[in-house]
C-alpha positions as CSV (number, residue, x, y, z in Angstrom):
1,M,-42.4,32.9,19.3
2,H,-40.4,29.8,18.9
3,T,-39.0,28.0,21.9
4,F,-35.3,27.8,22.7
5,G,-35.3,24.0,21.8
6,Y,-36.8,24.7,18.4
7,R,-34.2,27.4,17.6
8,A,-31.3,25.2,18.8
9,N,-32.6,22.4,16.6
10,A,-32.8,24.7,13.6
11,L,-29.3,26.0,14.2
12,V,-27.7,22.5,14.7
13,T,-29.5,21.2,11.6
14,F,-28.2,24.1,9.5
15,A,-24.7,23.7,10.8
16,V,-24.6,19.9,10.1
17,T,-26.0,20.6,6.6
18,I,-23.3,23.1,5.9
19,L,-20.6,20.7,7.3
20,A,-21.9,17.8,5.0
21,V,-21.9,20.1,2.0
22,M,-18.3,21.1,2.7
23,C,-17.2,17.5,3.2
24,A,-18.8,16.6,-0.1
25,M,-17.0,19.4,-1.9
26,A,-13.7,18.4,-0.3
27,S,-14.2,14.8,-1.5
28,V,-15.2,15.8,-5.0
29,S,-12.2,18.2,-5.3
30,D,-9.9,15.2,-4.9
31,N,-11.2,13.7,-8.1
32,F,-9.4,16.5,-10.0
33,N,-6.0,15.4,-8.7
34,T,-4.1,13.2,-11.1
35,P,-1.2,11.7,-9.2
36,A,1.9,10.4,-10.9
37,P,3.9,8.5,-8.3
38,T,7.1,6.7,-9.2
39,S,8.8,3.8,-7.6
40,E,11.6,1.3,-8.0
41,V,12.1,-1.9,-6.0
42,K,15.3,-3.9,-6.5
43,V,16.3,-7.3,-5.1
44,L,19.9,-6.8,-4.0
45,N,20.4,-10.3,-2.5
46,I,18.7,-13.5,-1.7
47,N,19.9,-14.0,1.8
48,W,18.5,-17.5,2.1
49,F,16.1,-19.8,0.3
50,Q,15.3,-22.9,2.3
51,K,12.8,-25.6,2.8
52,Q,11.4,-25.5,6.3
53,P,11.2,-28.8,8.3
54,H,7.4,-29.0,7.7
55,G,7.8,-28.6,3.9
56,N,7.2,-25.0,3.2
57,D,9.6,-22.8,1.2
58,E,10.9,-19.6,2.8
59,V,12.9,-16.8,1.3
60,S,14.8,-13.8,2.8
61,L,15.5,-10.9,0.5
62,T,17.5,-7.7,0.7
63,L,15.6,-4.9,-1.0
64,N,16.2,-1.3,-2.1
65,I,12.9,0.5,-2.1
66,S,12.7,4.0,-3.6
67,A,9.5,5.9,-4.2
68,D,8.2,9.4,-4.8
69,L,4.6,9.5,-3.7
70,Q,4.4,13.2,-3.1
71,S,1.8,13.7,-5.9
72,L,-0.6,11.5,-3.9
73,F,-0.9,14.2,-1.2
74,T,-3.5,17.0,-1.5
75,W,-4.9,19.2,1.2
76,N,-7.5,16.4,1.9
77,T,-4.9,13.6,2.4
78,K,-4.6,12.4,6.0
79,Q,-1.9,9.7,5.4
80,V,-0.9,7.1,2.9
81,F,-0.4,3.4,3.7
82,V,2.2,1.8,1.4
83,F,3.4,-1.8,1.1
84,V,5.6,-4.0,-1.1
85,A,4.2,-7.4,-2.0
86,A,5.6,-10.4,-3.9
87,E,3.0,-11.7,-6.3
88,Y,3.2,-15.0,-8.2
89,A,1.1,-18.0,-9.4
90,T,1.2,-21.6,-8.3
91,P,-0.6,-24.7,-9.5
92,E,-2.9,-24.5,-6.4
93,N,-3.6,-20.7,-6.6
94,A,-3.7,-18.5,-9.6
95,F,-2.7,-15.5,-7.6
96,N,-0.5,-15.4,-4.4
97,Q,0.4,-12.2,-2.7
98,V,2.9,-12.0,0.2
99,S,3.5,-8.7,1.9
100,L,7.3,-8.1,2.4
101,W,7.4,-4.5,3.8
102,D,4.9,-1.8,4.8
103,G,4.8,1.7,6.2
104,I,2.6,4.7,6.9
105,I,3.5,8.0,5.3
106,P,2.0,10.8,7.4
107,T,3.0,13.9,5.4
108,K,4.1,15.0,1.9
109,E,7.6,15.6,3.2
110,H,8.0,11.9,4.1
111,A,6.5,10.8,0.8
112,K,9.9,10.7,-1.1
113,F,12.0,8.0,0.4
114,W,14.7,5.4,-0.1
115,I,15.0,2.3,2.1
116,H,17.6,-0.5,2.2
117,T,16.0,-3.4,4.1
118,T,15.4,-7.1,4.4
119,N,11.8,-8.3,4.1
120,K,9.9,-7.2,7.2
121,Y,7.5,-10.1,7.0
122,R,8.3,-13.7,6.2
123,F,8.1,-14.7,2.5
124,I,6.7,-18.3,2.9
125,D,4.8,-20.5,0.4
126,Q,2.9,-23.5,1.6
127,G,4.6,-26.4,-0.2
128,S,7.6,-26.5,-2.5
129,N,6.3,-24.1,-5.1
130,L,9.0,-21.3,-5.0
131,R,12.0,-23.0,-6.6
132,G,12.6,-21.3,-10.0
133,K,9.4,-19.3,-9.6
134,E,9.0,-16.0,-11.4
135,F,7.4,-13.3,-9.3
136,N,6.6,-9.6,-9.4
137,L,7.3,-7.0,-6.8
138,T,4.4,-4.6,-6.5
139,L,4.3,-1.3,-4.6
140,H,0.7,-0.8,-3.4
141,W,-0.7,2.4,-1.7
142,H,-3.9,3.3,-0.1
143,V,-4.6,7.0,0.3
144,M,-6.6,7.8,3.4
145,P,-8.4,11.2,3.1
146,K,-9.6,13.5,5.8
147,T,-13.1,13.2,4.3
148,G,-14.4,11.2,1.4
149,K,-13.6,7.8,0.0
150,M,-10.3,6.0,0.3
151,F,-8.6,5.0,-3.0
152,A,-5.8,2.6,-3.8
153,D,-3.4,1.9,-6.7
154,K,-0.1,0.1,-7.4
155,I,3.0,0.0,-9.5
156,V,4.1,-3.5,-10.7
157,M,7.8,-4.3,-11.3
158,T,8.3,-7.6,-13.2
159,G,11.2,-9.9,-14.0
160,Y,12.2,-11.4,-10.8
161,R,13.1,-15.1,-10.4
162,L,14.0,-17.3,-7.4
163,P,16.8,-19.9,-7.7
164,E,16.2,-23.5,-8.8
165,E,18.0,-24.8,-5.7
166,Y,17.8,-24.1,-2.0
167,R,20.6,-22.1,-0.4
């Protein structure tokens, strides 16, 4: 006869194998989901646009952020991290990304939202590179599953420009 330890080891190994197979199936099932989120971010006002004493440009914006991210949620979604970023190019850097607002969406019921806010984080560029600068506002999201790999995507909204003069 087999000992108690041998039988316990066989039972635990079988249980862990079944759990791993179930997690793999859950992860693979998310690949069949084709989300179609929508979003719109509008700049309502440039509250101020100034040069700081040490030479950096700083901007404060009032934004309307509306999004419907409900299609990102499946039975395997734990939460979704979402953020709005200003993206632009300067002579020093081909790609600059400044986070303006972020949030965590815990459930599908919270995934359809409309927010009227100023930028949560400071929009600063090192140097005087923002005057007259064209920039995009991009809504990024990272889907955090209960099991499996995390994935991310974005929606880019183009056509924004900062003023030529400081305010």
